[in-house]
Structures are given as structure tokens and as C-alpha cells.
Backbone as a chain_set.jsonl record, in Angstrom:
{"seq": "MRDTVEFGRVLYSEDDPLGMDYYTELTLAQGSRTWGHKFSEETPWFLRFGIRVSLGWAWASSIVPGYTDVSNPVMGGFMQLIFGHEKWGQLYTEDGITEGFLLRSPSSLTSRSATSRLALVRAGYFKKFKAGWTINLFTEKRSFNIDVPGAPNQYTKSRRIGGEIGYQF", "coords": {"N": [[64.304, 111.386, 25.766], [63.529, 112.057, 23.103], [60.937, 113.821, 21.317], [58.369, 113.424, 18.934], [56.442, 114.621, 16.214], [54.236, 113.914, 13.649], [52.642, 114.491, 10.497], [50.202, 113.55, 8.105], [50.932, 110.901, 7.161], [51.013, 108.013, 5.066], [49.924, 104.697, 4.637], [49.944, 101.803, 2.728], [48.888, 98.553, 2.091], [48.89, 95.148, 0.972], [47.862, 92.003, 1.922], [47.801, 88.81, 1.798], [48.102, 86.532, 3.634], [46.783, 87.545, 5.883], [44.248, 87.851, 4.972], [43.562, 90.211, 3.698], [42.512, 92.194, 1.075], [43.22, 94.788, 0.493], [44.681, 97.331, 2.572], [44.522, 100.529, 3.608], [45.836, 103.316, 5.189], [45.516, 106.531, 6.39], [47.299, 108.611, 8.253], [46.466, 111.242, 10.091], [47.561, 112.712, 12.214], [50.347, 112.091, 14.322], [51.979, 111.357, 17.295], [54.851, 111.002, 19.377], [56.833, 109.872, 22.147], [59.979, 109.311, 23.589], [61.837, 107.771, 26.093], [64.952, 107.442, 27.78], [67.405, 105.518, 29.546], [70.473, 105.274, 31.095], [72.49, 103.088, 32.813], [74.788, 103.802, 34.248], [77.436, 106.239, 33.938], [79.718, 104.965, 33.03], [78.965, 102.492, 32.001], [78.128, 100.469, 29.125], [75.541, 99.684, 28.76], [72.049, 100.217, 28.173], [68.643, 101.406, 28.468], [65.576, 101.836, 26.827], [62.409, 103.351, 26.331], [59.47, 103.781, 24.537], [56.519, 105.488, 23.435], [53.734, 105.815, 21.213], [51.11, 107.552, 19.687], [48.321, 107.737, 17.465], [46.105, 109.238, 15.058], [43.689, 108.887, 12.586], [42.432, 107.818, 9.381], [41.063, 104.866, 7.95], [40.882, 102.479, 5.273], [39.674, 99.396, 4.265], [39.623, 96.145, 2.76], [38.34, 92.91, 2.455], [39.495, 89.664, 1.374], [37.705, 87.711, 1.563], [34.603, 86.688, 0.388], [31.497, 88.447, 0.839], [32.001, 90.135, 2.976], [31.738, 93.507, 3.698], [33.376, 96.39, 2.325], [35.502, 98.443, 4.334], [35.46, 101.598, 5.85], [36.628, 103.798, 8.036], [37.214, 106.008, 10.899], [40.324, 105.868, 12.705], [42.217, 105.053, 15.649], [45.399, 104.804, 17.06], [47.687, 103.015, 19.148], [50.921, 102.522, 20.363], [53.841, 100.787, 21.539], [57.262, 100.575, 22.537], [60.022, 98.792, 23.735], [63.371, 98.71, 24.621], [66.339, 97.002, 25.314], [69.658, 97.453, 25.503], [73.107, 97.306, 24.314], [75.978, 99.186, 23.696], [77.914, 98.137, 21.895], [77.149, 95.456, 21.306], [74.516, 95.391, 20.419], [70.858, 95.424, 20.294], [68.115, 94.154, 22.16], [64.703, 93.964, 21.581], [61.209, 94.841, 21.929], [58.127, 95.367, 20.357], [54.849, 96.563, 20.206], [51.555, 97.129, 19.024], [48.398, 98.634, 18.188], [45.932, 99.452, 15.838], [42.936, 100.746, 15.928], [39.669, 100.738, 14.673], [36.838, 102.949, 14.781], [33.456, 104.186, 15.243], [31.576, 107.097, 14.417], [28.865, 107.561, 15.229], [25.498, 107.124, 16.376], [24.698, 104.138, 18.211], [22.186, 103.098, 17.539], [21.883, 103.711, 14.895], [23.453, 102.022, 13.459], [24.251, 99.924, 10.744], [24.385, 97.078, 8.526], [26.364, 97.949, 6.937], [28.05, 99.342, 8.54], [30.814, 98.786, 9.306], [33.882, 98.064, 11.098], [37.478, 98.187, 11.346], [40.45, 96.514, 12.543], [43.864, 96.485, 13.202], [46.698, 94.781, 14.301], [49.925, 94.321, 15.904], [52.582, 92.441, 17.213], [55.912, 92.288, 18.069], [59.16, 90.91, 18.529], [62.681, 91.115, 18.858], [66.127, 91.244, 17.657], [68.42, 93.809, 17.115], [71.09, 95.274, 15.334], [73.458, 97.721, 14.643], [76.152, 98.221, 12.567], [79.511, 99.634, 12.453], [80.128, 100.496, 9.859], [77.695, 101.233, 8.854], [75.905, 99.315, 8.026], [73.059, 97.317, 8.865], [71.424, 94.835, 10.88], [68.514, 92.984, 11.478], [66.834, 90.738, 13.304], [63.907, 88.936, 13.842], [60.774, 87.939, 15.389], [57.304, 87.767, 14.863], [53.816, 88.493, 15.413], [50.944, 89.134, 13.665], [47.701, 90.564, 13.35], [44.397, 90.859, 11.968], [41.208, 92.3, 11.802], [37.842, 92.446, 10.821], [34.921, 93.888, 11.788], [31.615, 93.406, 11.535], [28.417, 94.511, 12.183], [25.924, 92.227, 13.204], [26.973, 90.034, 11.882], [29.398, 87.336, 11.772], [32.648, 88.119, 13.047], [35.471, 88.76, 10.96], [38.351, 87.431, 11.664], [41.754, 87.241, 11.394], [45.051, 85.88, 11.616], [48.615, 86.013, 11.545], [51.813, 84.609, 11.664], [55.33, 85.122, 11.749], [58.808, 84.554, 11.218], [61.683, 86.37, 10.781], [64.223, 88.211, 8.972], [66.119, 91.153, 8.399], [68.305, 92.955, 6.382], [70.043, 95.925, 6.188], [70.965, 99.336, 5.36], [72.077, 102.203, 6.959], [72.425, 105.671, 6.776]], "CA": [[65.28, 111.457, 24.697], [63.03, 112.852, 21.979], [59.515, 113.892, 21.019], [58.172, 113.484, 17.492], [55.095, 114.863, 15.718], [54.174, 113.726, 12.196], [51.348, 114.749, 9.886], [49.998, 113.115, 6.732], [51.606, 109.645, 6.801], [50.13, 107.096, 4.341], [50.332, 103.298, 4.601], [49.137, 100.959, 1.845], [49.407, 97.187, 2.091], [48.11, 93.988, 0.568], [48.374, 90.948, 2.792], [47.0, 87.6, 1.649], [48.012, 85.703, 4.835], [45.82, 88.111, 6.818], [42.929, 87.936, 4.35], [43.299, 91.579, 3.257], [42.702, 92.557, -0.32], [44.054, 95.964, 0.691], [44.495, 98.125, 3.778], [45.115, 101.844, 3.426], [45.674, 104.122, 6.393], [46.003, 107.904, 6.338], [47.5, 109.113, 9.607], [46.374, 112.696, 10.087], [48.544, 113.207, 13.179], [50.983, 111.052, 15.119], [52.934, 111.91, 18.239], [55.552, 109.978, 20.142], [57.816, 110.298, 23.146], [60.929, 108.245, 23.924], [62.651, 107.995, 27.28], [66.129, 106.598, 27.838], [68.093, 105.417, 30.842], [71.776, 104.618, 31.083], [72.652, 102.63, 34.187], [75.833, 104.661, 34.818], [78.217, 106.887, 32.883], [80.763, 104.054, 32.551], [78.44, 101.264, 31.425], [77.614, 100.562, 27.764], [74.16, 99.19, 28.76], [71.019, 101.257, 28.232], [67.241, 101.005, 28.409], [64.745, 102.849, 26.179], [60.98, 103.075, 26.297], [58.792, 104.766, 23.698], [55.101, 105.332, 23.141], [53.29, 106.589, 20.054], [49.668, 107.542, 19.469], [48.003, 108.279, 16.143], [44.708, 109.442, 14.712], [43.59, 108.959, 11.137], [41.312, 107.173, 8.701], [41.506, 103.639, 7.281], [40.031, 101.791, 4.321], [40.11, 97.997, 4.191], [38.786, 95.232, 1.999], [38.655, 91.518, 2.725], [39.456, 88.77, 0.222], [36.604, 86.78, 1.816], [33.353, 87.245, -0.141], [30.432, 88.679, 1.799], [32.345, 91.19, 3.919], [31.734, 94.808, 3.043], [34.58, 97.2, 2.484], [35.476, 99.218, 5.57], [35.996, 102.947, 5.847], [36.348, 104.305, 9.378], [38.307, 106.664, 11.605], [41.129, 104.945, 13.51], [43.154, 105.551, 16.652], [46.434, 103.803, 17.277], [48.575, 103.109, 20.299], [52.084, 101.681, 20.126], [54.839, 100.818, 22.594], [58.521, 99.923, 22.221], [60.947, 98.646, 24.857], [64.681, 98.279, 24.114], [67.441, 96.781, 26.244], [70.757, 97.386, 24.556], [74.519, 97.465, 24.611], [76.523, 100.029, 22.619], [78.657, 97.337, 20.911], [76.539, 94.16, 20.989], [73.206, 95.522, 19.788], [69.665, 95.664, 21.09], [66.953, 93.276, 22.22], [63.571, 94.886, 21.618], [59.839, 94.385, 21.722], [57.219, 96.396, 19.873], [53.491, 96.112, 19.977], [50.659, 98.231, 18.751], [47.085, 98.336, 17.63], [45.203, 100.532, 15.184], [41.546, 100.334, 16.146], [38.645, 101.548, 14.029], [35.682, 103.3, 15.599], [32.371, 104.829, 14.5], [31.151, 108.386, 14.943], [27.418, 107.659, 15.115], [24.712, 106.486, 17.424], [24.564, 102.689, 17.999], [20.89, 102.768, 16.926], [21.944, 103.951, 13.451], [24.381, 101.086, 12.836], [23.689, 99.016, 9.75], [25.357, 96.064, 8.113], [27.463, 98.641, 6.255], [28.81, 100.07, 9.555], [31.892, 97.887, 9.72], [35.123, 98.665, 11.567], [38.65, 97.331, 11.171], [41.487, 96.592, 13.573], [45.141, 95.91, 12.777], [47.56, 94.692, 15.486], [51.256, 93.755, 15.687], [53.479, 92.197, 18.345], [57.202, 91.886, 17.486], [60.332, 90.862, 19.407], [63.821, 90.844, 18.01], [67.485, 91.694, 17.921], [68.836, 94.784, 16.115], [72.493, 95.68, 15.471], [73.999, 98.612, 13.617], [77.6, 98.105, 12.496], [80.186, 100.918, 12.266], [80.115, 100.886, 8.457], [76.353, 101.652, 8.475], [75.044, 98.16, 7.776], [72.223, 96.91, 9.995], [70.773, 93.527, 10.831], [67.349, 92.916, 12.345], [66.262, 89.4, 13.362], [62.686, 89.143, 14.617], [59.597, 87.09, 15.298], [56.165, 88.643, 15.053], [52.449, 88.042, 15.188], [50.086, 90.2, 13.179], [46.309, 90.157, 13.238], [43.5, 91.774, 11.271], [39.824, 91.993, 12.126], [36.745, 93.272, 10.326], [33.75, 93.692, 12.64], [30.394, 93.823, 10.861], [27.273, 94.225, 13.052], [25.0, 91.2, 12.733], [27.68, 88.962, 11.162], [30.609, 86.945, 12.499], [33.863, 88.883, 12.742], [36.535, 88.11, 10.211], [39.594, 87.599, 12.416], [42.844, 86.44, 10.841], [46.346, 86.171, 12.228], [49.757, 85.5, 10.806], [53.079, 84.639, 12.405], [56.501, 84.945, 10.898], [60.156, 84.757, 11.721], [62.337, 86.984, 9.641], [65.44, 88.978, 9.116], [66.296, 92.255, 7.465], [69.638, 93.543, 6.285], [69.851, 97.253, 5.648], [72.051, 100.292, 5.46], [71.652, 103.509, 7.464], [73.402, 106.748, 6.577]], "C": [[64.777, 112.32, 23.548], [61.508, 112.79, 21.922], [59.387, 114.053, 19.514], [56.702, 113.761, 17.2], [55.153, 114.72, 14.203], [52.761, 114.016, 11.724], [51.329, 114.138, 8.495], [50.738, 111.867, 6.301], [50.603, 108.704, 6.135], [50.746, 105.702, 4.339], [49.386, 102.566, 3.656], [49.732, 99.567, 1.879], [48.382, 96.223, 1.54], [48.699, 92.819, 1.325], [47.48, 89.718, 2.716], [46.966, 86.729, 2.9], [47.012, 86.235, 5.867], [44.43, 88.267, 6.208], [42.56, 89.337, 3.896], [43.518, 91.692, 1.759], [43.56, 93.819, -0.362], [43.738, 96.58, 2.049], [45.241, 99.428, 3.555], [44.818, 102.665, 4.67], [46.297, 105.487, 6.157], [46.089, 108.388, 7.776], [47.501, 110.634, 9.533], [47.411, 113.306, 11.017], [49.063, 112.039, 14.008], [52.012, 111.717, 16.03], [53.589, 110.803, 19.03], [56.512, 110.626, 21.13], [58.67, 109.087, 23.477], [61.743, 108.676, 25.131], [63.834, 107.04, 27.236], [66.748, 106.61, 29.219], [69.403, 104.681, 30.629], [72.113, 104.309, 32.538], [73.759, 103.361, 34.943], [76.599, 105.267, 33.645], [79.245, 105.938, 32.263], [80.22, 102.84, 31.8], [77.958, 101.473, 29.985], [76.149, 100.11, 27.661], [73.176, 100.353, 28.849], [69.633, 100.626, 28.108], [66.471, 102.152, 27.768], [63.293, 102.391, 26.189], [60.315, 104.171, 25.483], [57.32, 104.449, 23.549], [54.756, 106.235, 21.965], [51.774, 106.473, 19.966], [49.395, 108.2, 18.113], [46.494, 108.385, 15.976], [44.635, 109.589, 13.203], [42.334, 108.306, 10.616], [41.85, 105.949, 7.976], [40.433, 103.111, 6.338], [40.568, 100.371, 4.209], [39.112, 97.193, 3.382], [39.27, 93.816, 2.263], [38.665, 90.717, 1.429], [38.336, 87.746, 0.376], [35.312, 87.399, 1.287], [32.314, 87.427, 0.976], [30.743, 89.739, 2.838], [32.421, 92.508, 3.166], [33.083, 95.491, 3.236], [34.402, 98.098, 3.702], [36.092, 100.582, 5.315], [35.629, 103.544, 7.196], [37.515, 105.105, 9.938], [39.039, 105.645, 12.469], [41.971, 105.72, 14.512], [44.159, 104.435, 16.887], [47.231, 104.08, 18.53], [49.697, 102.104, 20.137], [53.082, 101.842, 21.26], [56.085, 100.086, 22.12], [59.399, 99.922, 23.467], [62.241, 98.064, 24.31], [65.642, 98.131, 25.279], [68.668, 96.572, 25.375], [72.131, 97.59, 25.156], [75.122, 98.218, 23.428], [77.264, 99.238, 21.546], [77.878, 96.115, 20.434], [75.171, 94.249, 20.344], [72.077, 95.634, 20.794], [68.691, 94.492, 21.02], [65.748, 94.201, 22.375], [62.248, 94.149, 21.521], [59.009, 95.592, 21.299], [55.829, 95.8, 19.837], [52.601, 97.314, 19.799], [49.364, 97.756, 18.134], [46.524, 99.598, 16.996], [43.749, 100.089, 15.141], [40.601, 101.296, 15.45], [37.5, 101.835, 14.99], [34.67, 104.028, 14.727], [31.963, 106.118, 15.194], [29.636, 108.549, 14.784], [26.755, 106.909, 16.252], [24.611, 104.983, 17.16], [23.238, 102.306, 17.346], [20.906, 102.972, 15.418], [22.894, 102.992, 12.736], [23.641, 100.163, 11.884], [24.73, 97.979, 9.408], [26.525, 96.696, 7.369], [28.35, 99.387, 7.241], [29.914, 99.196, 10.126], [33.09, 98.689, 10.223], [36.259, 97.672, 11.373], [39.609, 97.535, 12.335], [42.712, 95.872, 13.046], [46.067, 95.923, 13.984], [48.871, 94.002, 15.131], [51.954, 93.586, 17.032], [54.773, 91.656, 17.744], [58.276, 91.897, 18.568], [61.533, 90.527, 18.536], [65.137, 91.368, 18.544], [67.878, 92.621, 16.779], [70.275, 95.193, 16.399], [72.853, 96.587, 14.308], [75.518, 98.542, 13.689], [78.215, 99.46, 12.17], [80.121, 101.403, 10.827], [78.723, 101.327, 7.983], [75.395, 100.511, 8.194], [74.275, 97.809, 9.042], [71.706, 95.499, 9.778], [69.638, 93.547, 11.851], [66.768, 91.506, 12.235], [65.053, 89.468, 14.275], [61.71, 87.983, 14.467], [58.41, 87.993, 15.577], [54.852, 87.919, 14.831], [51.651, 89.264, 14.77], [48.651, 89.683, 13.144], [45.499, 91.268, 12.589], [42.078, 91.341, 11.565], [38.897, 92.968, 11.418], [35.528, 92.895, 11.146], [32.542, 94.279, 11.925], [29.224, 93.507, 11.786], [26.337, 93.193, 12.419], [25.65, 90.061, 11.976], [28.89, 88.557, 11.995], [31.797, 87.825, 12.096], [34.775, 88.072, 11.84], [37.826, 88.421, 10.947], [40.638, 86.681, 11.799], [44.131, 86.831, 11.551], [47.438, 85.489, 11.422], [50.987, 85.621, 11.69], [54.222, 84.497, 11.41], [57.764, 85.176, 11.701], [60.936, 85.315, 10.546], [63.619, 87.692, 10.0], [65.505, 90.051, 8.053], [67.748, 92.711, 7.528], [69.464, 94.881, 5.615], [71.103, 98.097, 5.762], [71.47, 101.617, 5.93], [72.771, 104.515, 7.281], [73.586, 107.523, 7.853]], "O": [[65.488, 113.202, 23.067], [60.882, 111.848, 22.407], [60.197, 114.735, 18.887], [55.818, 113.207, 17.855], [56.004, 115.322, 13.547], [51.797, 113.812, 12.462], [52.329, 114.197, 7.779], [51.144, 111.785, 5.142], [49.463, 108.602, 6.587], [51.937, 105.54, 4.073], [48.167, 102.694, 3.771], [50.941, 99.402, 1.715], [47.175, 96.447, 1.627], [49.919, 92.661, 1.366], [46.518, 89.593, 3.475], [45.898, 86.213, 3.229], [46.454, 85.458, 6.642], [43.523, 88.769, 6.872], [41.379, 89.637, 3.722], [44.576, 91.332, 1.242], [44.503, 93.915, -1.147], [42.658, 96.371, 2.602], [46.453, 99.429, 3.338], [43.683, 102.701, 5.145], [47.462, 105.591, 5.773], [45.067, 108.555, 8.441], [48.42, 111.238, 8.98], [48.065, 114.289, 10.67], [48.317, 111.122, 14.351], [52.814, 112.538, 15.584], [52.964, 109.783, 19.322], [56.938, 111.769, 20.962], [58.16, 107.977, 23.628], [62.266, 109.789, 25.187], [63.717, 105.936, 26.703], [66.631, 107.584, 29.963], [69.431, 103.595, 30.05], [72.025, 105.187, 33.397], [73.67, 103.52, 36.16], [76.426, 104.853, 32.499], [79.602, 106.093, 31.096], [80.955, 102.22, 31.031], [77.436, 102.539, 29.66], [75.575, 100.153, 26.573], [73.44, 101.351, 29.52], [69.484, 99.474, 27.699], [66.682, 103.312, 28.12], [62.996, 101.203, 26.07], [60.565, 105.355, 25.708], [56.922, 103.285, 23.537], [55.385, 107.27, 21.744], [51.225, 105.387, 20.156], [50.126, 109.087, 17.673], [45.721, 107.713, 16.659], [45.42, 110.326, 12.606], [41.311, 108.242, 11.298], [42.96, 105.978, 7.445], [39.237, 103.276, 6.576], [41.774, 100.166, 4.076], [37.925, 97.512, 3.325], [40.473, 93.558, 2.29], [37.936, 91.041, 0.491], [38.042, 86.999, -0.557], [34.952, 88.508, 1.682], [32.269, 86.652, 1.931], [29.833, 90.204, 3.524], [33.081, 92.612, 2.132], [33.821, 95.205, 4.18], [33.281, 98.466, 4.054], [37.119, 100.7, 4.647], [34.452, 103.774, 7.475], [38.66, 104.922, 9.522], [38.441, 104.666, 12.917], [42.379, 106.858, 14.277], [43.798, 103.259, 16.908], [47.425, 105.23, 18.923], [49.445, 100.945, 19.806], [53.164, 102.907, 21.873], [55.992, 99.099, 21.391], [59.504, 100.93, 24.166], [62.224, 97.047, 23.616], [65.75, 99.017, 26.126], [68.721, 95.621, 24.594], [72.295, 97.981, 26.311], [74.805, 97.915, 22.278], [77.242, 99.637, 20.382], [77.948, 95.774, 19.254], [74.705, 93.265, 19.769], [72.294, 95.899, 21.977], [68.473, 93.913, 19.956], [65.764, 95.113, 23.201], [62.18, 92.998, 21.092], [59.177, 96.693, 21.823], [55.661, 94.638, 19.469], [52.856, 98.384, 20.352], [49.255, 96.638, 17.632], [46.634, 100.687, 17.56], [43.387, 99.17, 14.407], [40.708, 102.512, 15.607], [37.231, 101.053, 15.901], [34.983, 104.438, 13.609], [32.005, 106.212, 16.421], [29.175, 109.564, 14.263], [27.396, 106.158, 16.987], [24.455, 104.577, 16.009], [23.17, 101.285, 16.662], [20.029, 102.459, 14.723], [23.118, 103.131, 11.534], [22.547, 99.684, 12.183], [25.837, 98.0, 9.946], [27.563, 96.059, 7.187], [29.323, 100.013, 6.822], [29.924, 98.907, 11.323], [33.291, 99.839, 9.832], [36.033, 96.469, 11.25], [39.593, 98.561, 13.015], [42.607, 94.772, 12.504], [46.217, 96.959, 14.631], [48.935, 93.207, 14.193], [51.918, 94.478, 17.88], [54.747, 90.679, 16.996], [58.299, 92.785, 19.42], [61.423, 89.749, 17.588], [65.256, 91.848, 19.671], [67.699, 92.279, 15.61], [70.647, 95.429, 17.549], [72.592, 96.271, 13.147], [76.105, 98.775, 14.746], [77.524, 100.345, 11.665], [80.065, 102.61, 10.593], [78.575, 101.751, 6.837], [74.185, 100.726, 8.131], [74.776, 97.982, 10.153], [71.569, 95.033, 8.646], [69.793, 94.069, 12.956], [66.264, 91.127, 11.178], [65.15, 90.005, 15.378], [61.81, 87.168, 13.55], [58.488, 88.882, 16.425], [54.785, 86.888, 14.163], [51.68, 90.298, 15.436], [48.421, 88.492, 12.93], [45.857, 92.445, 12.647], [41.776, 90.147, 11.575], [39.138, 94.175, 11.416], [35.143, 91.727, 11.199], [32.451, 95.491, 11.729], [29.041, 92.345, 12.151], [26.005, 93.287, 11.238], [24.943, 89.191, 11.468], [29.361, 89.332, 12.827], [31.923, 88.22, 10.937], [34.842, 86.847, 11.946], [38.34, 89.537, 10.868], [40.423, 85.474, 11.695], [44.283, 87.958, 12.024], [47.196, 84.513, 10.712], [51.171, 86.624, 12.381], [54.096, 83.842, 10.375], [57.781, 85.884, 12.708], [60.856, 84.787, 9.437], [64.031, 87.759, 11.158], [65.005, 89.875, 6.942], [68.331, 92.832, 8.605], [68.807, 94.974, 4.579], [72.155, 97.632, 6.202], [70.487, 102.103, 5.369], [73.928, 104.236, 7.595], [74.369, 108.472, 7.891]]}, "num_chains": 1, "name": "protein.A"}
């Protein structure tokens, strides 16, 4: 259906339920591809599958004392699957992970050589109405991890059920 390339995307978040003082991600490059399948020309049912990969840099800080701030390169992988109907809306699932990594020899790792990981799994229902209004009902699990050599990992997770009402032009 489509290919997308983006450069220079910035994400900044603060998330107390996940134990993050802040998380900032600069995506240097991101590419995605989406495939679609319609079961026949007459049917309103369709299936879509998309993947996205990204490369960038992340900075993170924990609200838990004793964990060093993290600054590391990151790679991300994301997937989306949609089963939809032209009038009734879409059932979807999304999941992805942004994983930090180090560009040095394992023998040079110190207690300051921490990495971060941010993950998301979401399932929901999305509907766009003719007037442009949208509704998105979802459930999701998010997790955050700081890995410091020689110390226990700080792993936190958060679940939520939510809804969004929006407008698309």
C-alpha cells in the first residue's frame, strides 16, 4: 500500500507509572512498509499489515535513586495488524520495542554503561466517521527497562485501558 521514510523525529515523555523521570528519543531515520489485502472487489472487509524500523539515540532517567542516567543508540522494530470493515471500523494490534545498545567492547563496560529499552503492546478498535470524527478504544501494556552492568535491572510495566476521541481532516 505505501512506503514511508522519516528523518529527525523527536519524542519526549515523562511517565511516573513506568518509573521514568524523562525519556527522550531522537529518531535519525525511520522506514516503514504497509501491505493491504481486500478479500474481493465486492467485499467491504480488508486486512493490513505494516512494519516499521528505526535507528536513533535515546536519553533516559529513572525516578529511582541509584540508577545512572542513560544515553545510548537505539534500534526499534514495530508491527501493526489490522482487520477492518469499511463501515464498521477496524480491530487492530500494535507492538514494538525500542532497544538500546552499546558501541564498545564488553571489556570496557562500566557501571556508567547503561542501556534502556521501551516496549508497547496495544490492541483496540478504531473507527473514523464520515464527518471526520474518530474513536479509538484500546488496551495496552507498556514496559521500561534500564540495564546497568553489575546492578539489578530496573524493569517497570504499566497497563491501561483507554479511549481517544479525535478529528481527522
